[in-house]
N, C-alpha and C positions, 0 to 999 in steps of 0.2 A: 504494500500500500504506500503510495506517495504522499508526502506531507502536503497540506493545503497551501495554495498560493495566497499569501497574505500581503503581497507587495503593494497593494492599494491602500493599506493602512499605514500611515506614517507615524513614527515615534516623535516625541516632543521632549524638550527640556532635559532632565537628567537621564532619562531613558535613551534619548538620542545620543548624548555624550557617551554613555556606556556602550551603546551599539557601535559607535564610531571607533572607540578605543578597542573593542573586541575585534572588529574587522581589521583595523590597523595592525594589531598584534598578530592575528592569523596571517595576514599578508606578508609581514616581515618574516615571520617564522618560516613560511613556505618558501620565500625567496632565499633565505639563508640555507635551508635544507637542499636547495638546488646546487649548492657549492659542494664539490667533491671533498670528502674528508673534513666537513665543517666542524666535526666534534673536536678536532685538534686545534681549533681556533678560539677556544674558550677565553684566553687572555690576550688575544691578538687585538692591537689597538685599531687596526684598519677595520676590523669587523665591528668594533664598538663605535667607531666614527660613522660607519654605514648605518648601523641601527639608530644611533642618535640623530643622524641627518634625516633618515626616513621619518622619524617621529616629529622632528622640528618642522619639516616641510609638509607634513600631512595633517597636522592638527590645526584647527581653527583657532586663531589668536584670541577671539572673543570669549572662548570657553576656558575657564580655569581648570587645567588638568596638570597633575604632577607627572611631568615627562620622565623624570628620573625613575619613578615607580613603574612606569610602563616599560622602560628599558630593562629594569631588573626583572620584571615579570617575563619578558621575552627571553632573557637569559635563563631564567629558571625553567622555562618551557623547553629550551634547546639543550641545556646541559644540566648535569647534576651539580647544584650549587650549594656549598656549605655556607655557614654564617661567615667564615673567614673569607671565602670567595666573594660573597656578597659585599663585604666591606671593601675588598680590593677593587671590585668592579665599580662600586659607588664612588670611591676616591678617584678612579680613572675617569668616570663621567664628569665629576667636578672639575678635574684638571682640563679635560677637553673643552668644557663649556667656558671655563674661566680664561682660557687661552685662545678663544676664537677659532677652534678647530672644527666646530660644528657650525656650518654655514647655511643660511637660508638661500634657497634658489630663487633667482629673479622670476617673477610671475610670468613675464613674456617668454622667457627661456623654458619655464616649466610647461606652459601650454603648447609651445612649439614642439617640445619633445613628445608630449602626449599625442599630438596630431601626427607627428612623424611616425611614431610607433603604430598608430592606428592604420596609417596608409601602408606601412611595410607589412603589417599582418594581413591586410586585404589583398595585396598583390600576389 
């Protein structure tokens, strides 16, 4: 039996934020899992920059969301994370953010890439 199609019912307020966070987390996790031997990248700074950049560029600025908590949840989904690991990753996130290593993508460039990706998939 297939689930009912409820796409015509839109979420609002906190439920919409929770839905967006969930979708964002699932999307990032799936993208990281496409990387060969991703499990060996647990403490890789490039992976952490990628995850944080995805979060930074996908979340609506108007909604107050703890981006660091989302990044930690993603890491807990991808890897076995101990409390010590969580502390190391948390400090690394702080370092990346404080030193400008997580950058917001220009809106024009963002939509140009989305359109380019769409065209490439259709050809």
